[in-house]
C-alpha positions as CSV (number, residue, x, y, z in Angstrom):
1,M,-8.4,-46.8,26.3
2,L,-7.1,-43.6,27.9
3,S,-5.4,-44.0,31.3
4,T,-6.0,-40.5,32.5
5,R,-8.6,-37.8,32.0
6,A,-8.2,-34.5,30.1
7,G,-6.4,-31.8,32.0
8,N,-6.4,-32.1,35.7
9,A,-9.9,-33.6,35.9
10,V,-10.5,-36.4,38.4
11,Q,-12.8,-39.4,38.0
12,P,-16.4,-38.6,38.8
13,D,-18.4,-40.1,41.7
14,W,-21.0,-42.7,40.7
15,Q,-24.4,-43.3,42.2
16,V,-26.8,-46.1,41.2
17,I,-30.6,-45.6,41.5
18,D,-32.8,-48.6,41.7
19,L,-35.9,-47.8,39.6
20,K,-37.8,-50.6,41.2
21,T,-38.0,-48.7,44.5
22,E,-38.0,-45.1,43.2
23,R,-41.0,-43.0,42.1
24,S,-40.3,-41.5,38.7
25,N,-41.9,-39.2,36.2
26,A,-41.1,-39.2,32.4
27,G,-38.4,-41.8,33.3
28,I,-36.6,-39.5,35.7
29,A,-36.4,-40.7,39.3
30,A,-37.2,-38.4,42.2
31,T,-33.6,-38.7,43.5
32,T,-32.3,-37.7,40.1
33,L,-34.6,-34.7,40.0
34,M,-33.2,-33.6,43.4
35,A,-29.7,-33.9,42.2
36,I,-30.5,-31.9,39.0
37,D,-32.1,-29.2,41.1
38,Q,-29.0,-29.0,43.5
39,T,-26.6,-28.9,40.5
40,L,-28.5,-26.0,38.9
41,K,-28.6,-24.1,42.2
42,N,-24.8,-24.4,42.3
43,N,-24.7,-22.7,38.9
44,H,-23.5,-25.8,37.1
45,Q,-24.8,-27.7,34.1
46,V,-26.5,-31.1,33.8
47,L,-26.4,-33.6,31.0
48,V,-29.3,-36.0,30.9
49,F,-28.6,-39.1,28.7
50,L,-31.3,-41.2,27.1
51,N,-30.4,-43.1,23.9
52,R,-33.9,-43.0,22.5
53,R,-35.0,-40.1,20.4
54,G,-38.6,-39.2,19.9
55,F,-41.3,-38.7,22.5
56,A,-42.1,-42.3,23.2
57,P,-40.8,-45.6,21.7
58,A,-44.3,-47.0,21.2
59,M,-48.0,-46.1,20.8
60,L,-50.6,-48.6,22.1
61,C,-54.3,-48.8,22.7
62,H,-55.4,-49.0,26.3
63,Q,-58.5,-50.9,25.4
64,C,-57.4,-53.7,23.1
65,G,-53.6,-53.6,23.3
66,W,-53.0,-52.7,19.6
67,T,-49.6,-51.3,19.0
68,A,-48.4,-49.1,16.0
69,E,-46.0,-51.1,14.0
70,C,-44.0,-50.4,10.9
71,Q,-45.5,-51.8,7.7
72,H,-42.0,-52.5,6.3
73,C,-39.9,-53.6,9.4
74,D,-40.2,-55.9,12.4
75,S,-40.3,-52.8,14.6
76,R,-42.7,-50.5,16.4
77,L,-43.2,-46.9,15.3
78,T,-41.8,-44.2,17.5
79,V,-44.0,-41.3,18.6
80,H,-42.7,-37.9,17.6
81,R,-45.1,-35.5,19.2
82,A,-43.4,-32.3,18.0
83,R,-44.0,-33.4,14.4
84,G,-47.3,-35.2,15.0
85,R,-45.9,-38.3,13.4
86,L,-45.2,-42.0,14.0
87,I,-41.8,-42.7,12.5
88,C,-39.8,-45.9,12.0
89,H,-36.2,-45.4,13.0
90,H,-35.1,-48.2,10.7
91,C,-36.6,-47.3,7.3
92,D,-38.1,-43.8,8.0
93,F,-41.6,-44.9,7.2
94,Q,-44.0,-42.2,8.6
95,Q,-47.7,-41.7,9.3
96,R,-49.8,-39.3,11.2
97,V,-50.5,-40.0,14.8
98,P,-54.0,-41.6,14.8
99,Q,-56.9,-40.1,16.7
100,Q,-58.4,-43.5,17.4
101,C,-57.3,-47.1,17.5
102,P,-57.6,-48.6,14.0
103,S,-58.5,-52.0,15.6
104,C,-61.3,-51.1,18.2
105,R,-61.9,-47.4,17.5
106,S,-61.1,-46.5,21.1
107,R,-59.6,-43.0,21.6
108,E,-57.5,-44.1,24.6
109,L,-54.2,-44.2,22.8
110,I,-51.1,-44.2,25.0
111,A,-47.6,-43.0,24.2
112,A,-45.7,-45.7,26.1
113,G,-42.1,-45.3,27.3
114,E,-39.7,-42.4,27.3
115,G,-37.7,-40.7,24.6
116,T,-35.7,-37.5,24.6
117,E,-38.7,-35.4,23.5
118,R,-40.7,-36.5,26.6
119,S,-37.7,-35.9,28.9
120,E,-37.1,-32.5,27.5
121,A,-40.8,-31.5,27.9
122,F,-40.9,-32.7,31.4
123,L,-37.7,-31.0,32.5
124,Q,-38.7,-27.8,30.9
125,Q,-42.0,-27.9,32.8
126,Y,-40.3,-28.9,36.1
127,F,-37.5,-26.2,35.7
128,P,-39.4,-23.4,33.9
129,D,-36.6,-20.8,34.5
130,T,-33.8,-23.1,33.2
131,T,-32.7,-23.5,29.6
132,V,-33.3,-27.0,28.4
133,L,-31.7,-28.1,25.2
134,R,-32.3,-31.4,23.4
135,V,-29.6,-32.8,21.3
136,D,-30.5,-35.7,18.9
137,R,-30.8,-36.3,15.2
138,D,-34.2,-34.6,15.1
139,S,-33.3,-31.4,17.0
140,T,-30.0,-30.8,15.1
141,R,-31.4,-31.0,11.6
142,K,-31.7,-27.2,11.5
143,K,-28.6,-25.4,10.5
144,G,-26.7,-23.9,13.4
145,A,-28.7,-25.9,16.0
146,M,-25.6,-27.7,17.3
147,Q,-23.6,-24.5,17.5
148,E,-26.3,-23.0,19.7
149,V,-25.8,-25.9,22.1
150,F,-22.1,-25.3,22.2
151,N,-22.6,-21.6,22.7
152,T,-24.9,-22.1,25.6
153,A,-22.7,-24.7,27.2
154,D,-19.5,-22.6,26.7
155,S,-21.2,-19.6,28.2
156,G,-21.2,-21.3,31.6
157,E,-24.9,-20.5,32.4
158,S,-26.9,-23.1,34.2
159,C,-28.7,-25.4,31.7
160,I,-29.8,-28.9,31.1
161,L,-28.6,-30.8,28.0
162,V,-30.9,-33.7,27.1
163,G,-29.7,-36.1,24.4
164,T,-28.7,-39.3,22.8
165,Q,-25.2,-40.6,22.1
166,M,-24.6,-37.5,20.0
167,L,-23.8,-35.9,23.4
168,A,-21.8,-38.7,24.8
169,K,-18.6,-38.6,22.6
170,G,-15.9,-36.1,22.4
171,H,-17.5,-32.9,23.6
172,H,-15.8,-30.8,26.3
173,F,-18.5,-29.1,28.4
174,E,-16.4,-27.7,31.2
175,N,-19.3,-26.7,33.4
176,V,-21.2,-30.0,33.3
177,T,-20.9,-31.6,36.8
178,L,-23.8,-34.0,36.7
179,V,-24.5,-36.7,34.2
180,A,-27.8,-38.6,34.6
181,V,-28.2,-41.8,32.6
182,L,-31.9,-42.5,32.5
183,D,-31.8,-46.1,31.3
184,A,-28.8,-48.3,31.7
185,D,-30.7,-51.6,31.1
186,S,-31.1,-51.6,27.3
187,G,-27.5,-53.0,26.8
188,L,-27.7,-55.6,29.5
189,F,-30.2,-58.0,27.8
190,S,-29.7,-57.6,24.1
191,P,-29.2,-60.8,22.0
192,D,-26.2,-59.2,20.3
193,F,-23.0,-60.7,21.8
194,R,-21.3,-57.2,21.6
195,S,-24.1,-55.5,23.6
196,H,-22.3,-55.6,27.0
197,E,-19.1,-54.2,25.4
198,R,-21.1,-51.4,23.8
199,M,-22.9,-50.6,26.9
200,G,-19.7,-50.3,28.9
201,Q,-18.2,-48.1,26.2
202,L,-21.2,-45.8,26.0
203,L,-21.5,-45.4,29.8
204,T,-17.8,-44.7,30.1
205,Q,-18.0,-42.1,27.3
206,V,-21.0,-40.3,28.6
207,A,-19.7,-40.3,32.2
208,G,-16.6,-38.6,30.8
209,R,-18.6,-35.5,30.0
210,S,-19.0,-34.9,33.8
211,G,-16.4,-32.9,35.9
212,R,-14.1,-31.9,33.1
213,G,-13.5,-28.5,34.7
214,I,-12.5,-27.5,38.3
215,A,-15.5,-29.0,40.1
216,R,-15.7,-32.7,40.6
217,G,-18.2,-34.6,38.5
218,R,-21.0,-36.9,39.5
219,V,-22.7,-39.6,37.4
220,I,-26.2,-41.0,38.3
221,V,-27.2,-44.3,36.7
222,Q,-30.8,-45.3,36.7
223,T,-31.5,-49.1,36.4
224,H,-33.8,-51.9,37.2
225,Q,-30.8,-54.1,37.7
226,P,-28.6,-52.3,40.3
227,D,-27.0,-55.6,41.4
228,H,-26.0,-56.7,37.9
229,P,-22.4,-57.9,38.2
230,L,-21.1,-56.3,35.0
231,L,-22.7,-52.9,35.8
232,A,-21.3,-53.0,39.3
233,L,-17.8,-53.9,38.0
234,L,-17.9,-51.1,35.4
235,I,-18.8,-48.5,38.1
236,S,-16.5,-49.8,40.8
237,Q,-13.4,-50.8,38.7
238,G,-13.6,-49.0,35.4
239,Y,-13.8,-50.1,31.8
240,G,-10.4,-51.9,31.8
241,H,-11.5,-54.4,34.5
242,F,-14.9,-54.6,32.9
243,A,-13.5,-55.6,29.5
244,R,-11.1,-58.2,31.0
245,Q,-14.2,-59.8,32.7
246,L,-15.9,-60.1,29.3
247,L,-12.9,-61.8,27.6
248,P,-13.2,-65.2,29.4
249,Q,-16.9,-65.3,28.4
250,R,-16.0,-64.7,24.8
251,E,-13.3,-67.4,24.9
252,L,-15.6,-69.9,26.4
253,S,-18.2,-69.2,23.6
254,Q,-15.5,-69.1,21.0
255,L,-16.4,-65.6,19.9
256,P,-14.2,-62.7,18.6
257,P,-11.4,-61.9,19.4
258,F,-10.6,-65.6,20.0
259,R,-12.1,-66.7,16.8
260,H,-12.6,-65.0,13.4
261,M,-16.1,-64.4,12.3
262,S,-17.7,-63.6,8.9
263,V,-21.2,-63.4,7.7
264,I,-22.7,-63.8,4.2
265,R,-25.9,-61.7,4.1
266,A,-28.8,-62.0,1.7
267,E,-32.0,-60.0,1.6
268,S,-35.1,-60.2,-0.6
269,H,-38.8,-59.2,-0.7
270,R,-39.4,-62.9,-0.4
271,P,-37.9,-64.7,2.6
272,D,-37.6,-68.0,0.8
273,E,-35.4,-66.5,-1.8
274,A,-32.9,-65.1,0.7
275,D,-32.9,-68.4,2.6
276,A,-32.4,-70.4,-0.6
277,F,-29.5,-68.2,-1.7
278,L,-27.7,-68.7,1.5
279,R,-28.3,-72.5,1.4
280,L,-26.7,-72.4,-2.0
281,A,-23.8,-70.4,-0.5
282,R,-23.3,-72.9,2.3
283,K,-23.4,-75.8,-0.2
284,I,-20.7,-74.1,-2.3
285,A,-18.6,-73.4,0.8
286,E,-18.9,-76.9,2.1
287,K,-17.7,-78.3,-1.2
288,L,-14.6,-76.1,-0.9
289,Q,-14.1,-76.7,2.8
290,V,-16.0,-79.3,4.8
291,P,-16.9,-78.3,8.4
292,T,-14.3,-79.0,10.9
293,P,-13.6,-77.8,14.5
294,A,-11.2,-75.2,12.9
295,L,-13.8,-73.9,10.4
296,N,-17.6,-74.2,10.9
297,Y,-20.9,-72.9,9.5
298,L,-24.1,-71.7,11.2
299,G,-27.2,-71.0,9.3
300,P,-28.9,-69.7,7.2
301,L,-30.8,-67.9,10.0
302,P,-33.0,-64.8,10.1
303,A,-31.1,-61.7,11.0
304,L,-31.8,-60.2,14.5
305,M,-34.3,-57.9,12.7
306,E,-35.6,-60.2,10.0
307,K,-37.7,-57.7,8.1
308,R,-36.3,-54.2,7.4
309,A,-37.4,-51.7,4.8
310,G,-39.7,-54.3,3.2
311,R,-36.9,-56.9,2.7
312,F,-36.4,-60.1,4.6
313,R,-32.8,-60.5,5.8
314,Y,-30.9,-63.8,6.4
315,V,-27.4,-64.5,7.4
316,L,-24.9,-67.4,7.1
317,R,-22.1,-67.3,9.6
318,I,-18.7,-68.8,8.9
319,D,-16.2,-68.9,11.8
320,A,-12.6,-70.0,11.7
321,D,-9.5,-70.4,13.9
322,Q,-7.2,-68.9,11.3
323,R,-8.0,-65.8,9.3
324,P,-6.0,-66.8,6.2
325,A,-8.0,-70.0,5.7
326,L,-11.2,-67.9,6.1
327,Q,-10.1,-65.4,3.6
328,V,-9.2,-68.0,1.0
329,L,-12.6,-69.7,1.4
330,L,-14.6,-66.4,1.2
331,S,-12.8,-65.3,-1.9
332,A,-13.6,-68.6,-3.7
333,V,-17.2,-68.6,-2.5
334,A,-17.7,-65.0,-3.7
335,V,-16.5,-65.9,-7.2
336,E,-18.9,-68.8,-7.5
337,L,-21.8,-66.8,-6.1
338,E,-21.2,-63.9,-8.5
339,N,-21.4,-66.3,-11.5
340,H,-24.5,-68.0,-10.3
341,K,-27.9,-66.9,-11.8
342,D,-29.6,-66.8,-8.4
343,S,-27.2,-64.0,-7.3
344,R,-29.3,-61.5,-9.3
345,R,-32.5,-62.4,-7.4
346,V,-31.3,-61.1,-4.0
347,R,-29.1,-58.4,-2.5
348,W,-26.1,-60.1,-0.9
349,S,-22.8,-59.2,0.7
350,I,-19.9,-60.7,2.6
351,D,-19.0,-59.1,5.9
352,V,-15.8,-60.0,7.7
353,D,-15.6,-59.1,11.4
354,P,-19.3,-58.0,11.5
355,Q,-20.3,-55.5,14.1
356,E,-23.9,-56.6,14.0
357,L,-25.7,-59.8,13.0
């Protein structure tokens, strides 16, 4: 973690907006709109951060509650209005946006939630004389699109940059003095034990795009949880204190970095095959090393997203106090699994220090 900012830049000022008490449009609160307007009048630039591409994260029927879901994943399809498509962001399955509900034939279909496309469209309508540029995986497919963004930002003209984490890391936009984070809540309640850590990193990185020039920066964070202790700590004390607060929780739960974690993954078109293979893996592992407080097993269990791209995914977790003991066990298990006939029925892998489960 860097202890100082680039050049002579000072830390930005933070402001938290409680979405429970604020009127909003396209996910942008009224106070945020006022701040954007004032920033543009000062001939500065604005970065609007929303880590969801597309127009809306879901399409649903107002009459019967049907939702558009991927045929191959445990996931909803995202509305991409510019392309007229519903797209799965996990396997890239696509279909046309339906004109009526396939369940009840109602034409009252709603694009629910906010994505970067919706934010871009709203901001362009609200600020018709301002250049609004969207930066996400969809908008930067065209050759030279990213360079156009850099040229506009480097020119110093007032503009609004709307984007995902593609905008958050490493870019030096000297004239950006306002960063607006539209949704800080997604990382607060994820089942992934690393979600708080990632949220803190991402907010710190995107906040670092503000005030890199002469003028001091400002960061607005929209949330439904303005009193969440971790969010308050990150904003008031910075990432260092935030990370140190997470460490005792990890130690209490015996999670990395206080314990070494590995995962044996298996996936198949049939969930029973993936589950059976990992039961075999656990049986082999327990013959080599019986469970102890120093080395234990969890699973097989479905992955956090059980079905992806038409395959059912399961995991077997093996945790240990000592890395050498874990490595010796995994090496021996891998050899036995490779030689077993069932290994050809599934896709499997061993992941040490997994970043996702």
